[in-house]
N, C-alpha and C positions, 0 to 999 in steps of 0.2 A: 679752731682749725689752723693747721700750719700754713704759713704764707708761702706761695709759690715763687719760684726764683725770679720770674719776670712779670709778676703781677703788677698791674698799673701801667705797663708799657703798652702803647697803642700803635697798631700797624695798619696802614692803608696798602693793600696788597694788589698790585696790578700784574703780578706774575702769572704765567700761563703754562709753559713747558717745564720739563722735569726739574732743572736747576732751581728755578724760582720757588715752586712749591716745596721742594725739599729743604730749601733754606728757611722758609717762613714756618714750615711745620715744626721745626725745632723750637722756635720762639713761641708758637701757639701751644705746643704740648707742655711747655714749661710756664704757662700762665699768662702770656701776652694776649691782649684782646686784639684779634685780627679780623678785619673786614676785607674779604676778597671781593674786588670789584671786577665783575665779569658780565657776560650778557650774550644773547643769541646773535646780536649784530656784529660781534667780533669773534676771532678765532677762539673756540672753547678750549683749546689746549689739551690738557690731560683728559678732559671729559670724553674725547673721541678715541682714546687709546684703550683697547681691551686688556684682558678679556672682559666680556660682559656677562651678566647673569643670563643663563639660558641661551647664550650666544646671540642675544638680540641687542643690537646697538641701542643705547639709551644714554642720554647725557647725565643721568643720575646714578647709573649702575656701572660705571667704568671701574674696573679693578684698580687701574693705575691711579686714577683721581682719588678713589675712596681710601687708598693706602696713604697717599702723599699729601692730602689736603685736610688732614685731621684737625679737629679742635678749632675750626674757623667758622666765622659767619659769612654768608654769601648775600650780596646784593647784585641784582641783574639790572644794569643800567645801559641805555643806548648812548654811548659817548659821541656819536655823530651828531646828536642834537644839542643845541646850546644849553638847554636846561639840564641835559645829562652831564655836560661838562661842569656846569655850575654845582650840580650835586656832588660830583667827584671832588671838586675843590672844597666843598664843605666837609667832606670826610677827611681831606688832607689837613684842613685847619684843626680837626679834632685829634689828628695822629701825632705821634712822635717820630715815626719812621714811614717812609714811602719806599716801596720796592718794586722793581720791574726787571724782566729779562727779555725784553723785546730787542729787535735788531738795533744797532748803534743809531743814535739820534732820533729814534721813533717817538720817544716821549716828547722831545722838543717839537717835532712836526705836529704832534697832536695838541700842542699848547700846554703840555704838562712838564716841561723841562725844569731843571733845578732853579734857574733864575726866575721863572714864573711862579714856581711853588714857594720860593722864599718870600714872594710878595704876600702869599696867603698865610704862611707860617714862617717867620723869620729864622727860627732855630730848628727848622726841620732837618732831619737826617734822610738823605736820599741815596739808595743803593740801586745802581744799574749794573746788571750782570749779563752782558751779551757775549757774543762769540769773540769779538776782537777788540773790545773796548770802544770808547766813544770817539777816538781820534785815529788818524793814520789812513793809509790808502785802502785798507780793507774794512774800515770801520762799519760800513753799511752792508757788509756781506750778510746774507741770509743763510741759515743752516742750523743743524741740530748736533747732538753729541757724536753721531757717526762720523761726519767729516772732521769734526774737531779731534776725535780720537786718532784719525789718520794724520792730521796736521801736527799733532803733538808728538808723533813718533811711535805711538803704541802699536799701531797696526803693522808697521814695518818689521818689528821684532817678534811678532806673535805668529806662530805657525811652524812649519817644518822647512828646513833649508832648501829642499828640492821642490818646494811647492810655492804657489802664490800665497801672499799674506792672508791670514784668516781674521786676525784682530781678536781682541778680548770680546767676550759676549756682551752685547748691548753697547750703549753709548757710555764708555767708561768715564769720560770727563764729566758727565752729569753727576757723578758721585764724588768728584773731587772738589769742584767749584763751591758747592754748598758749605763745605767746612771753612773755606776762606771767607765766604760771604758772612756766615754767622759770626765768626770772630771779629770781622771788620765792623759789623753792626754793634756788637757789644762794646768794642773799643770806642766807637763813636758816641755811644750812649754815656760811657764813662767820661769821655772828653767834654761832652755837653754838660754833664753833672758838675764838672770842675770849672768850666769856663762860661757856660750859658750859651755856647755857640754850636750850631749845627754844622754839617758838612756834606760834601758830595763824594760818594764812594764809587769810583769808576773801575769796576773789576772785569778784567778780560778773562774769559774762560780758557782761551788759548794759552795765555801766560800761566794760569793756574796749573794747567796740565803739564807744561814743560818742567815745572819743579820736580815732578815725579820721574823725569828722565835724567835728573842731575848726574847720577854716577856714569851713565853712558856718555853724556855730554862731556863730562870731565875726562873720561878715557879718550874721547876724540881730541880734546884740546891738548891733553898731555902726551898722548901716544899716536895720534893720527889714526886710531882704529875706529871703524864704523861698525856698530853692533848690527848683527843680522839675526835671522830666525835660527833658533836652536831646538825647536820642538820642546820636549820636556827635559832636555839635558841642562847641565850646569857644569862649567869648566872645572870646578873644584869640588865635585861630589860624584860619587858612583858607589852603589847604584843610586840613580836619581830619576825616577819615572813614576807613572801611574800604572799599576799592575792589576790585571784582570783577576778577580776573586770568584769564589763560589757564588752561584746564583745568576739571575738574569741582569746583565749589564751592571754588575757591581764591581767597584774598583777601589784600590787604596794606593795613595801616594806614599812613597818611601824615599828618604834622603839620608845617605850616609856620607859624612864629611871627614871623619878622622879615623885613624887606625883603631883607636879604642872602640869607636862606634861600629867599625867593621867586625871587630871580634864579637861584640854583643850581637850584632845582626846574625853572624854565623851561628852563634850559640842558640838563638831563637829558632832558626830553621833546622837545627839538629846537627850542625857541623857535618854536612855531607862531604864526600871525598873531594868534590870539585872545588870546595872553598880553600883547599890546601894547594891548589894548582898555582904555579908560578905566574900564570896569566892574570891572577887576581890578587897577588900578594901585596901589591902597593897600589896607591891611588893612580899613578901614571899607567901602571899595567892594567888596571881596571878600566880606565878611560880608553886605552888602546883596544881593549876587547869588549867594549861596552855592549855591543849588540848581542854577543853570546851570553854575557852576564845577565842582560835583561831577560833573555829566554830562560835561563836557568832559575832566576828568581821567580818568574811567573809559573814555572813548573811546581813551585811550592805554594804560591799564593792562591792558585786556582783550586786548591783543595781546602781552603779555609775561607770563612766568611770575611768580608771587609772589616767588620767590627772586630773580629778576633785578631786579624792581622794588625790593625791599629793598636789595639789594646796591648798585645804582647810586645810589640815593638816599642811602644811608649814606655812600658814598664821596664824595658831593658835599656832605656835611654837613647833609643833611636827615633828620630823624627818621622812620624807617620800620621796620616789622616785619611779617613775614608772620603770618597768623592760623594758628597751628599746631594740628593736630588730634592725636589720641592717637598715631597712627603717627609723625608728625613728632617728637613729644616723646620717644618711646621709641627710635626707630630712626635718625633722621636728623639731629637737632640737634647740630652739632659742638661747641657750647659745653658742653652737658650731658654729652656724651661725654668731653670733655677733663677736666671736673670730677668725673667718675665719680659722678654723682648716683644713677644706678640700679645696683643690685647684683643680679646673677643668683644666685638661691638655689635650693636643692633641697629640696623638701618631700615627705614620705613619701606623702601622699595627693594632692597637687596637681601633683607633678612640678616641673619648672623654672618659676620665676616671677621677676619682678623686683619690687624694693621700693626706695624712695628712702632715702638716708641723710638725717640732719638737714641743714638748709639752710645750714649754715656749716661751715667747716673750721677746725681749730686747728693751727697750724704745728708745734708741738712734741709732739703726742701723736696717736696714730692713732684713727680711727673704724673699728669693725667691725660690720657689719650681719649678724646671724644670723637664720635663718628664724624665723617666728612659731611658737609651740608648739601642739601638739594639746591639746584640752581635757583637763585633768588629767594631761598627759603626765608631769609631774615630781612627782606625789604621793609616790611612794616615796623619791625622791632628797631632796625638801625635808624630809619627815618624819624620814627616817632620818639623812641626812648633815648637814643643817643644824640640825634641831631635836633630833637625838640620840635619837629614839624607838626603842624595840625593835620587833623583828618582831612580837611578841605584841600590843603596843599598836596597831600599825598594822592587824594582822589584825582586832582587835576593832572598830576604826573602820570597816573594810570591811564586816564582818558587820552592824553597826548602821546601815549606809548613811549614815554621816557623810561618807565620801569618795564622790564621785559619778563 
């Protein structure tokens, strides 16, 4: 059998909300052995985020958790008890990597800070990925991706200029930080391979997000311009919008940047007389008359399916893409099917469900997505098979309610 990319790497996973699970999911799906340390006595994180099977909240059937915590083992430990903390440190001693995304300095206050963990495992690699990083005046701030998306600037520029900010859907920074986190862990593993030394990775999700605002920050530094909301417009393209198509709530985005693309666009829609109008003959003219242009474009798109609009435009060299809904993404997109993004998995309580693999493939090593674990499903396996504890020791932990 072909060796997996991260086979042999061991991770003690204290993460709980989206950024952490998405970071460690990549490692787990590519072969790392991950023990998620969770429990009923601490915030269950993604397990309380729906949707839930049959709309009934259950810590084992969260749609968010079961997509983002694939391929892991779960132990449920009460970390408020001294024996629970001792057990967590035994898992750290086994691990190569420890990860958390609690608020700044939370792990230190729990007795699981980097300096303490180095005593348990001198070459341990520790990743902390919190809102603001571990230092500074806001280091202990509590929050999720919604406020971070605002702080990073995304919400200010998303929406229509005459309305309040709307923000991108969901907590956008939750899907930026995991990419930085994963690369940092891999770099630290390579550094340890060469030097034998571990290290502490202090990654601020706030700072991760600002990297994606770099062009707008540069425009402010160079020109003093503050970017604002533009709706679906773009200063150097027209038409540039999402256009209503045939069918119920079906749309296609079209973007025309150059004169050549404009000519191709006009040909696709049949070269109606209005395309020869001086109001639309150049990009500056089209921008000046953009509202009327959008109305005329939509008079054409509304008579065609979104798929037809996308296909015919792309074939003519014009950028276009249908606005896919959840059903499109899961059932109909031929590219995602070809790339095997979604895996069908069988869950003992949820039944069959789908979960995505990591967003990259590696040519020489396989990816395998396994279902997410039930809470505490692997208590006995981890304690007995990995940590080498006896049945009597495990029974004592159960009686003392250290295992949850």
